[in-house]
Short mmCIF file of the C-alpha atoms (twelve columns), coordinates in Angstrom:
data_MODEL
# 
_entry.id   MODEL 
# 
loop_
_atom_site.group_PDB 
_atom_site.id 
_atom_site.type_symbol 
_atom_site.label_atom_id 
_atom_site.label_alt_id 
_atom_site.label_comp_id 
_atom_site.label_asym_id 
_atom_site.label_seq_id 
_atom_site.Cartn_x 
_atom_site.Cartn_y 
_atom_site.Cartn_z 
_atom_site.pdbx_PDB_model_num 
ATOM 1   C CA . MET A 1   200.885 1.493   30.376 1 
ATOM 2   C CA . THR A 2   201.159 -0.612  33.600 1 
ATOM 3   C CA . GLN A 3   198.148 -1.602  35.745 1 
ATOM 4   C CA . GLY A 4   199.816 -2.805  38.691 1 
ATOM 5   C CA . ILE A 5   198.696 -4.901  41.602 1 
ATOM 6   C CA . THR A 6   196.463 -3.915  44.864 1 
ATOM 7   C CA . VAL A 7   197.421 -5.324  48.521 1 
ATOM 8   C CA . LEU A 8   195.088 -5.774  51.066 1 
ATOM 9   C CA . GLY A 9   197.641 -6.632  53.953 1 
ATOM 10  C CA . ILE A 10  195.767 -7.919  57.469 1 
ATOM 11  C CA . ASP A 11  197.468 -8.240  61.155 1 
ATOM 12  C CA . PRO A 12  194.818 -10.611 62.869 1 
ATOM 13  C CA . GLY A 13  193.922 -10.073 66.483 1 
ATOM 14  C CA . SER A 14  190.693 -10.641 68.330 1 
ATOM 15  C CA . ARG A 15  190.534 -7.247  69.777 1 
ATOM 16  C CA . VAL A 16  192.376 -5.070  67.258 1 
ATOM 17  C CA . THR A 17  192.438 -6.180  63.068 1 
ATOM 18  C CA . GLY A 18  195.399 -4.268  61.154 1 
ATOM 19  C CA . TRP A 19  194.527 -3.961  57.777 1 
ATOM 20  C CA . GLY A 20  196.652 -1.663  54.835 1 
ATOM 21  C CA . VAL A 21  196.554 -1.680  51.357 1 
ATOM 22  C CA . VAL A 22  199.059 -0.874  48.906 1 
ATOM 23  C CA . ARG A 23  198.959 -0.174  45.265 1 
ATOM 24  C CA . GLU A 24  202.964 -1.049  43.441 1 
ATOM 25  C CA . ILE A 25  202.961 -0.096  39.786 1 
ATOM 26  C CA . SER A 26  205.644 -0.253  37.966 1 
ATOM 27  C CA . GLY A 27  208.014 -1.713  41.254 1 
ATOM 28  C CA . VAL A 28  207.059 1.165   43.293 1 
ATOM 29  C CA . ALA A 29  204.921 0.871   46.541 1 
ATOM 30  C CA . SER A 30  202.311 3.189   47.419 1 
ATOM 31  C CA . LEU A 31  200.006 3.799   50.641 1 
ATOM 32  C CA . VAL A 32  195.831 3.527   49.508 1 
ATOM 33  C CA . ASP A 33  194.284 3.500   52.862 1 
ATOM 34  C CA . CYS A 34  194.887 1.741   56.250 1 
ATOM 35  C CA . GLY A 35  193.085 1.446   59.719 1 
ATOM 36  C CA . THR A 36  191.603 -1.047  62.075 1 
ATOM 37  C CA . VAL A 37  188.671 -3.044  62.789 1 
ATOM 38  C CA . ARG A 38  188.268 -2.328  67.097 1 
ATOM 39  C CA . THR A 39  186.293 -5.106  68.524 1 
ATOM 40  C CA . ALA A 40  185.753 -3.172  71.752 1 
ATOM 41  C CA . ASP A 41  184.655 -5.655  74.858 1 
ATOM 42  C CA . ALA A 42  182.004 -7.629  72.658 1 
ATOM 43  C CA . ASP A 43  182.029 -11.542 73.237 1 
ATOM 44  C CA . ILE A 44  183.978 -13.340 70.800 1 
ATOM 45  C CA . ALA A 45  180.946 -14.576 68.727 1 
ATOM 46  C CA . LYS A 46  180.440 -10.887 68.098 1 
ATOM 47  C CA . ARG A 47  183.944 -9.576  67.899 1 
ATOM 48  C CA . LEU A 48  184.360 -12.215 64.764 1 
ATOM 49  C CA . GLY A 49  181.375 -10.699 63.208 1 
ATOM 50  C CA . ILE A 50  182.729 -7.168  63.499 1 
ATOM 51  C CA . ILE A 51  186.118 -8.056  61.902 1 
ATOM 52  C CA . PHE A 52  184.344 -9.967  58.924 1 
ATOM 53  C CA . ARG A 53  182.060 -7.380  58.480 1 
ATOM 54  C CA . GLY A 54  185.002 -4.796  58.727 1 
ATOM 55  C CA . VAL A 55  187.212 -6.900  56.829 1 
ATOM 56  C CA . SER A 56  184.461 -7.173  53.860 1 
ATOM 57  C CA . ASP A 57  183.693 -3.124  54.016 1 
ATOM 58  C CA . VAL A 58  187.530 -2.421  53.242 1 
ATOM 59  C CA . ILE A 59  187.566 -4.982  50.585 1 
ATOM 60  C CA . THR A 60  183.869 -3.339  49.042 1 
ATOM 61  C CA . THR A 61  185.532 0.226   49.052 1 
ATOM 62  C CA . LEU A 62  189.486 -0.417  48.230 1 
ATOM 63  C CA . ARG A 63  188.980 -3.216  45.850 1 
ATOM 64  C CA . PRO A 64  192.179 -4.951  45.768 1 
ATOM 65  C CA . ASP A 65  193.575 -7.597  43.758 1 
ATOM 66  C CA . VAL A 66  195.021 -10.125 46.389 1 
ATOM 67  C CA . VAL A 67  195.121 -10.398 50.137 1 
ATOM 68  C CA . ALA A 68  198.729 -11.244 52.301 1 
ATOM 69  C CA . VAL A 69  197.908 -11.980 56.101 1 
ATOM 70  C CA . GLU A 70  200.506 -12.430 58.918 1 
ATOM 71  C CA . ASN A 71  199.870 -16.252 60.275 1 
ATOM 72  C CA . VAL A 72  198.977 -17.043 64.127 1 
ATOM 73  C CA . PHE A 73  202.378 -16.465 66.449 1 
ATOM 74  C CA . THR A 74  202.596 -19.238 68.747 1 
ATOM 75  C CA . ALA A 75  200.804 -17.319 71.939 1 
ATOM 76  C CA . LYS A 76  201.305 -17.416 75.530 1 
ATOM 77  C CA . ASN A 77  198.554 -19.546 75.965 1 
ATOM 78  C CA . ALA A 78  196.178 -21.887 74.234 1 
ATOM 79  C CA . ALA A 79  193.208 -19.528 74.646 1 
ATOM 80  C CA . SER A 80  194.562 -16.608 73.544 1 
ATOM 81  C CA . ALA A 81  195.878 -18.747 70.474 1 
ATOM 82  C CA . LEU A 82  192.296 -19.592 69.986 1 
ATOM 83  C CA . LYS A 83  190.784 -16.558 70.071 1 
ATOM 84  C CA . LEU A 84  193.799 -15.221 67.686 1 
ATOM 85  C CA . GLY A 85  193.351 -18.550 65.167 1 
ATOM 86  C CA . GLN A 86  189.313 -17.135 65.058 1 
ATOM 87  C CA . ALA A 87  190.185 -13.615 64.575 1 
ATOM 88  C CA . ARG A 88  192.329 -14.304 61.679 1 
ATOM 89  C CA . GLY A 89  189.535 -17.042 60.098 1 
ATOM 90  C CA . ALA A 90  186.922 -14.351 59.990 1 
ATOM 91  C CA . ALA A 91  189.025 -12.144 58.430 1 
ATOM 92  C CA . ILE A 92  190.046 -15.102 55.923 1 
ATOM 93  C CA . ALA A 93  186.174 -15.871 55.410 1 
ATOM 94  C CA . ALA A 94  185.524 -11.923 54.288 1 
ATOM 95  C CA . CYS A 95  188.366 -12.419 51.590 1 
ATOM 96  C CA . ALA A 96  187.263 -15.692 50.365 1 
ATOM 97  C CA . LEU A 97  183.601 -14.283 50.425 1 
ATOM 98  C CA . HIS A 98  184.844 -11.732 47.806 1 
ATOM 99  C CA . GLY A 99  186.387 -14.149 45.842 1 
ATOM 100 C CA . LEU A 100 190.261 -13.086 46.635 1 
ATOM 101 C CA . ASP A 101 193.356 -15.216 46.779 1 
ATOM 102 C CA . VAL A 102 194.753 -15.263 50.519 1 
ATOM 103 C CA . HIS A 103 198.601 -15.992 50.931 1 
ATOM 104 C CA . SER A 104 199.476 -16.148 54.534 1 
ATOM 105 C CA . TYR A 105 203.513 -15.013 55.806 1 
ATOM 106 C CA . GLU A 106 204.771 -15.871 59.204 1 
ATOM 107 C CA . PRO A 107 205.647 -12.582 61.221 1 
ATOM 108 C CA . THR A 108 209.438 -13.312 61.070 1 
ATOM 109 C CA . LYS A 109 209.121 -13.301 56.980 1 
ATOM 110 C CA . VAL A 110 207.079 -10.033 56.941 1 
ATOM 111 C CA . LYS A 111 209.984 -8.964  59.357 1 
ATOM 112 C CA . GLN A 112 212.938 -10.180 57.324 1 
ATOM 113 C CA . ALA A 113 211.599 -8.725  54.048 1 
ATOM 114 C CA . ILE A 114 210.873 -4.995  55.564 1 
ATOM 115 C CA . VAL A 115 214.151 -5.133  58.015 1 
ATOM 116 C CA . GLY A 116 216.064 -7.655  56.863 1 
ATOM 117 C CA . THR A 117 215.720 -9.352  59.944 1 
ATOM 118 C CA . GLY A 118 213.074 -11.377 61.176 1 
ATOM 119 C CA . ARG A 119 213.905 -10.840 64.904 1 
ATOM 120 C CA . ALA A 120 213.210 -6.923  64.119 1 
ATOM 121 C CA . ASP A 121 210.800 -5.178  66.895 1 
ATOM 122 C CA . LYS A 122 207.727 -3.256  66.254 1 
ATOM 123 C CA . GLN A 123 209.096 0.023   65.861 1 
ATOM 124 C CA . GLN A 124 212.151 -0.934  63.166 1 
ATOM 125 C CA . VAL A 125 208.917 -2.337  61.387 1 
ATOM 126 C CA . ALA A 126 206.942 0.653   61.368 1 
ATOM 127 C CA . PHE A 127 209.509 2.748   60.450 1 
ATOM 128 C CA . MET A 128 211.143 0.890   57.271 1 
ATOM 129 C CA . VAL A 129 207.121 0.564   56.242 1 
ATOM 130 C CA . ALA A 130 206.854 4.497   56.631 1 
ATOM 131 C CA . THR A 131 210.015 4.683   54.780 1 
ATOM 132 C CA . ILE A 132 209.093 2.247   51.996 1 
ATOM 133 C CA . LEU A 133 205.897 4.541   51.610 1 
ATOM 134 C CA . GLY A 134 207.454 7.174   51.527 1 
ATOM 135 C CA . VAL A 135 205.007 8.713   54.647 1 
ATOM 136 C CA . LYS A 136 207.148 11.311  56.822 1 
ATOM 137 C CA . LYS A 137 204.918 11.331  60.003 1 
ATOM 138 C CA . PRO A 138 202.664 8.174   59.804 1 
ATOM 139 C CA . SER A 139 199.605 8.829   62.284 1 
ATOM 140 C CA . TRP A 140 198.202 5.016   61.694 1 
ATOM 141 C CA . ALA A 141 198.207 2.917   64.210 1 
ATOM 142 C CA . VAL A 142 200.581 0.085   65.135 1 
ATOM 143 C CA . ASP A 143 198.597 -3.097  64.056 1 
ATOM 144 C CA . ALA A 144 197.937 -1.203  60.429 1 
ATOM 145 C CA . SER A 145 201.973 -0.608  60.585 1 
ATOM 146 C CA . ASP A 146 201.515 -3.964  60.464 1 
ATOM 147 C CA . ALA A 147 199.410 -4.873  58.540 1 
ATOM 148 C CA . LEU A 148 201.345 -2.645  55.579 1 
ATOM 149 C CA . GLY A 149 204.160 -4.871  56.169 1 
ATOM 150 C CA . VAL A 150 202.407 -7.561  55.803 1 
ATOM 151 C CA . ALA A 151 201.194 -6.181  52.016 1 
ATOM 152 C CA . LEU A 152 204.627 -4.834  51.156 1 
ATOM 153 C CA . CYS A 153 206.348 -8.321  52.119 1 
ATOM 154 C CA . HIS A 154 203.952 -9.988  49.400 1 
ATOM 155 C CA . LEU A 155 204.657 -7.588  47.247 1 
ATOM 156 C CA . THR A 156 208.531 -8.034  47.619 1 
ATOM 157 C CA . LEU A 157 208.412 -11.887 47.424 1 
ATOM 158 C CA . ARG A 158 205.930 -11.377 44.333 1 
ATOM 159 C CA . ARG A 159 209.134 -9.499  43.019 1 
ATOM 160 C CA . TYR A 160 211.436 -12.405 43.714 1 
ATOM 161 C CA . GLU A 161 209.806 -14.939 42.590 1 
ATOM 162 C CA . LYS A 162 209.200 -13.475 38.717 1 
ATOM 163 C CA . LEU A 163 212.444 -12.659 38.961 1 
ATOM 164 C CA . ALA A 164 213.796 -16.469 39.348 1 
ATOM 165 C CA . ALA A 165 210.959 -17.409 37.158 1 
ATOM 166 C CA . ARG A 166 213.097 -15.614 33.887 1 
# 
């Protein structure tokens, strides 16, 4: 009996952090759960605490084996990039607290693994994520869809690495 692997994908954001948990058994991925951590209009310190606590709660509840997180893309201004990096750091710190390995992926790498092109738009990624997971009418937020894409990217690249090692 194959035990499988459970991956927590994270799409960090200072106001909305998406998360998605996918389980793969014998090469077949299935949705465990997904959602968002919303920080409302709190100041940045409070937002980081909310992100840390939210990600930690997901880990405690769903017990992933590994984490895949999207890298920070180049923001339009330095202040936005800094806040995004801080949000990513809060999420990663929660993962580290639970002793989980964290793998980082560029947004273009995620899009390429899921859609086949690194320039895919959010709707294309969302469509392919739902298709791969066999969900006919997804009701999750775009941020959760992006997080599921990161988790699926990790599983895809993990499979390729295993094949290359043979």
